[in-house]
C-alpha positions in Angstrom: -57.8 -55.3 110.5 -54.9 -54.4 112.7 -55.6 -55.2 116.3 -52.8 -55.2 118.9 -53.2 -57.4 121.9 -50.7 -55.4 124.0 -52.8 -54.2 126.9 -49.9 -54.8 129.2 -47.5 -52.6 127.1 -50.1 -49.8 126.7 -50.8 -49.6 130.4 -47.2 -49.6 131.4 -46.3 -46.9 128.9 -49.4 -44.8 129.7 -48.9 -44.9 133.4 -45.2 -44.1 133.7 -42.1 -43.0 131.9 -40.1 -41.7 134.7 -38.1 -43.0 137.7 -37.3 -41.6 141.1 -35.1 -42.8 144.0 -36.1 -40.7 147.1 -32.8 -38.9 147.6 -32.2 -35.1 148.1 -33.7 -32.6 150.4 -35.5 -30.1 148.1 -38.9 -31.6 147.9 -41.1 -30.6 144.9 -44.0 -33.0 145.6 -45.4 -35.5 148.1 -47.7 -38.4 147.2 -49.4 -39.9 150.2 -46.4 -39.0 152.2 -43.8 -40.2 149.8 -41.4 -37.4 148.6 -40.2 -36.5 145.1 -37.1 -34.2 145.2 -35.9 -31.6 142.8 -32.7 -33.6 142.2 -34.8 -36.5 141.0 -37.0 -34.3 138.8 -34.0 -32.5 137.3 -32.3 -35.7 136.3 -35.4 -36.7 134.3 -35.9 -33.2 132.8 -32.3 -33.0 131.7 -32.3 -36.4 130.2 -35.4 -35.8 128.1 -34.3 -32.3 127.2 -31.1 -33.7 125.8 -33.1 -36.2 123.7 -35.3 -33.4 122.4 -32.3 -31.3 121.6 -30.8 -34.1 119.5 -34.1 -34.1 117.6 -33.7 -30.4 116.8 -35.8 -28.8 119.5 -34.4 -25.4 120.6 -34.6 -24.5 124.4 -32.8 -21.1 124.1 -34.5 -17.8 124.7 -37.9 -17.0 126.3 -39.7 -19.6 124.3 -37.2 -22.3 125.3 -37.7 -21.5 128.9 -41.4 -21.8 128.5 -40.9 -25.2 126.8 -38.6 -26.3 129.7 -41.2 -25.2 132.3 -43.9 -27.2 130.5 -41.6 -30.2 130.3 -40.8 -30.0 134.0 -44.5 -29.9 134.9 -45.4 -32.8 132.6 -42.5 -35.0 134.0 -43.5 -34.3 137.6 -47.1 -35.3 136.8 -45.8 -38.6 135.4 -43.7 -39.1 138.5 -46.7 -38.5 140.7 -48.8 -41.0 138.7 -46.1 -43.6 139.0 -45.9 -43.1 142.7 -49.6 -43.7 143.0 -49.8 -46.8 140.8 -46.9 -48.5 142.6 -48.4 -47.6 146.0 -51.7 -49.1 145.0 -49.9 -52.2 143.6 -48.0 -52.8 146.9 -51.2 -52.3 148.9 -53.1 -54.9 147.0 -50.5 -57.6 146.1 -47.2 -59.1 147.5 -44.7 -60.6 145.2 -41.7 -62.8 145.9 -38.7 -63.3 143.6 -40.3 -66.2 141.7 -43.6 -64.3 141.4 -41.8 -61.3 139.8 -40.2 -63.5 137.1 -43.5 -65.3 136.5 -45.3 -62.0 136.0 -42.5 -60.7 133.7 -42.3 -63.7 131.4 -45.3 -62.9 129.1 -44.0 -59.4 128.7 -40.5 -60.5 128.0 -41.8 -62.8 125.3 -43.1 -59.7 123.4 -39.4 -58.6 122.9 -37.1 -60.2 120.3 -34.2 -60.4 122.7 -33.3 -59.9 126.4 -31.4 -56.8 125.4 -34.6 -55.4 123.9 -36.4 -55.9 127.1 -33.6 -54.3 129.1 -33.8 -51.3 126.7 -37.5 -51.1 127.5 -36.7 -51.0 131.2 -34.2 -48.2 130.6 -36.6 -46.2 128.6 -39.4 -46.5 131.2 -36.8 -46.0 134.0 -38.3 -48.9 135.9 -36.9 -51.9 137.7 -38.1 -55.4 137.0 -39.8 -55.5 140.3 -41.7 -52.3 139.6 -42.9 -53.6 136.3 -44.0 -56.9 137.8 -46.0 -55.1 140.5 -47.8 -53.0 137.9 -48.6 -56.2 135.9 -49.9 -57.8 139.1 -52.0 -54.8 139.9 -53.6 -54.9 136.4 -54.4 -58.6 136.9 -55.9 -58.1 140.3 -58.0 -55.1 139.3 -59.3 -56.7 136.1 -59.7 -60.3 137.2 -63.5 -60.1 137.3 -64.0 -58.5 133.9 -66.0 -61.1 131.9 -65.1 -62.2 128.4 -67.1 -60.6 125.6 -70.0 -62.6 124.4 -70.1 -63.7 120.7 -73.3 -61.7 120.2 -71.5 -58.5 121.3 -68.5 -59.4 119.2 -70.8 -59.9 116.2 -72.6 -56.6 116.9 -69.2 -54.7 116.9 -68.3 -56.4 113.6 -71.6 -55.5 112.0 -71.5 -51.9 113.3 -67.9 -51.3 112.1 -67.7 -52.8 108.6 -64.9 -50.5 107.5 -62.5 -51.9 110.0 -62.8 -55.3 108.5 -62.8 -54.4 104.8 -59.7 -55.1 102.6 -59.5 -52.1 100.2 -59.4 -52.4 96.5 -55.9 -53.5 95.3 -54.3 -53.2 91.9 -51.9 -55.9 90.7 -49.4 -53.9 88.5 -46.0 -54.2 86.9 -43.8 -51.1 87.0 -40.4 -50.0 85.8 -38.8 -47.2 87.9 -35.9 -44.8 87.2 -34.8 -42.8 90.2 -34.4 -39.1 90.2 -31.5 -38.4 92.6 -29.3 -35.3 93.0 -27.0 -37.2 95.4 -29.0 -36.5 98.5 -31.2 -39.7 98.4 -30.2 -43.1 99.6 -30.9 -44.9 96.3 -28.4 -46.9 94.2 -28.3 -44.6 91.1 -28.0 -40.9 90.4 -30.0 -39.4 87.5 -31.2 -35.9 86.9 -34.9 -35.4 86.4 -34.4 -35.1 82.6 -32.3 -38.2 82.5 -34.7 -40.4 84.4 -37.7 -39.2 82.4 -35.9 -39.9 79.1 -35.1 -43.4 80.2 -38.8 -44.0 81.0 -39.7 -42.5 77.6 -37.3 -44.9 75.9 -38.9 -47.9 77.7 -42.4 -46.8 76.5 -41.0 -46.7 73.0 -39.7 -50.3 73.3 -43.1 -51.4 74.7 -44.8 -49.8 71.7 -42.6 -51.9 69.5 -43.9 -55.0 71.2 -41.3 -55.8 73.8 -42.4 -57.7 76.9 -43.0 -55.5 80.0 -41.8 -58.1 82.5 -38.6 -58.7 80.6 -37.9 -54.9 80.4 -38.6 -54.6 84.1 -36.1 -57.3 84.9 -33.5 -55.7 82.6 -34.0 -52.0 83.3 -36.0 -51.2 86.4 -34.0 -49.7 89.3 -36.5 -50.9 91.9 -34.6 -53.8 93.4 -37.6 -54.9 95.4 -39.7 -55.8 92.3 -37.4 -56.1 89.3 -36.7 -59.8 89.7 -40.4 -60.4 89.6 -40.7 -58.5 86.4 -41.8 -55.4 88.3 -44.8 -57.1 89.8 -46.4 -55.2 92.7 -49.8 -55.2 94.5 -50.7 -51.6 95.2 -53.3 -50.0 97.5 -54.2 -46.4 97.5 -52.9 -45.8 101.0 -49.8 -47.9 100.5 -48.3 -46.1 97.5 -46.8 -42.7 96.9 -49.0 -40.0 95.6 -49.6 -40.2 91.8 -48.8 -43.9 91.4 -52.2 -45.3 92.4 -54.0 -42.6 90.5 -52.1 -43.4 87.3 -52.5 -47.2 87.7 -56.3 -47.0 88.4 -56.8 -45.0 85.3 -55.6 -47.9 83.1 -57.6 -50.7 81.6 -56.4 -54.2 82.5 -53.5 -55.0 80.2 -52.7 -51.4 79.4 -49.6 -49.5 80.3 -49.0 -45.7 80.8 -48.5 -43.8 77.6 -46.3 -41.2 79.4 -43.9 -41.6 82.3 -45.5 -41.2 85.8 -43.6 -38.8 88.2 -43.6 -39.6 91.9 -41.3 -38.7 94.8 -39.0 -41.6 93.7 -38.6 -40.7 90.1 -40.3 -41.8 86.9 -42.4 -45.0 86.5 -43.9 -46.9 83.6 -46.9 -48.8 84.9 -48.9 -51.7 83.5 -52.2 -52.8 85.1 -52.4 -56.6 85.3 -55.5 -57.1 87.5 -58.0 -55.4 89.8 -58.7 -57.0 93.1 -62.0 -55.7 94.4 -62.5 -54.5 97.9 -63.6 -57.4 100.2 -64.9 -57.6 103.8 -63.2 -60.2 106.0 -65.6 -62.9 107.1 -66.7 -62.8 110.7 -65.3 -66.3 111.3 -61.8 -65.1 110.4 -61.7 -62.2 112.8 -64.0 -63.1 115.7 -61.4 -64.7 117.9 -58.9 -61.8 117.6 -61.8 -59.3 117.8 -63.1 -60.9 121.0 -59.7 -60.7 122.6 -59.4 -57.1 121.5 -62.7 -56.1 123.0 -62.0 -57.9 126.2 -58.7 -56.1 126.5 -60.5 -52.8 125.9 -63.0 -53.7 128.7 -60.1 -54.5 131.1 -58.3 -51.3 130.2 -61.4 -49.3 130.9 -61.8 -51.0 134.3 -58.1 -50.3 135.1 -58.4 -46.7 134.0 -61.4 -46.2 136.3 -59.5 -47.8 139.2 -56.5 -45.4 138.6 -58.8 -42.4 138.4 -60.3 -43.3 141.8 -56.8 -43.8 143.2 -55.7 -40.4 141.9 -58.9 -38.7 143.3 -58.3 -40.1 146.8 -54.5 -39.6 146.9 -53.1 -36.8 149.1 -50.9 -34.9 146.6 -48.7 -31.9 147.3 -47.4 -30.5 144.0 -45.2 -27.4 144.6 -44.9 -26.7 140.9 -48.7 -26.5 140.4 -49.2 -22.8 140.9 -52.7 -22.8 139.3 -54.4 -25.4 141.4 -52.3 -25.2 144.5 -51.7 -28.3 146.7 -54.2 -31.1 146.5 -55.0 -32.7 149.8 -57.9 -35.0 150.2 
């Protein structure tokens, strides 16, 4: 079971991706009296547009203008949401310099280096102070959310057995010969016919009684497994199409009579052992699961708080032609 305990990260990224500074005269929105200018909006639009263009998105022509208009509206919505969350944070909590660093420390520890953390700030377009205020707001809003009882944790475990089941695994050995026309980042170049013939030759040697592990060490082009005699533990979801199907059709101790083609090239596969599907015991997962469910409960409480904050906010959005200005 893969459970991430990153409530802080999720909330930060979900609530805001954009920055604003309050300069310029052409106002496109107001949030409880605070202004967002066209200059601020355009800076964010242009930056994200350049990123999308680098990824191959085309903004030319009528369709491109439609994409740009949609991007502009989405970005402004994000800027409005960020205004609201920071306003709510500063209304509920006050942080000094030491408080800010104390709030940031657990978040910083989730990054390998200080530079990674700074990159995160650059991507979210937020200052350390703004991040700290959002973290403090989360803590304040969710401080009364009770921990999940063990009975509720057990009920979730019993109701969702698939989440805690290790799928069937096959312990195999394989010998791989890459098919590469020069466009792939692999260490060898073989045509399809060449790679297949190399696999056929290996099967012939196996038929003559040669050791599979020894041949894998000698001939396999899979550098990740050859030193272990081609040994590999495969799951259906974790292997390329065709590999698991071929391996699961074998009897234990048997190898494929014909080369097996995948996206990588041609494999010769031997099945060593079948590891049956197995459910993780409750005792092994209950602590992590309890934390996960508690985080979910806190996230729901915070989401509800932000919905209420959005509903009561006085918002003037001059780009929202369908709904007009929202004033409450």
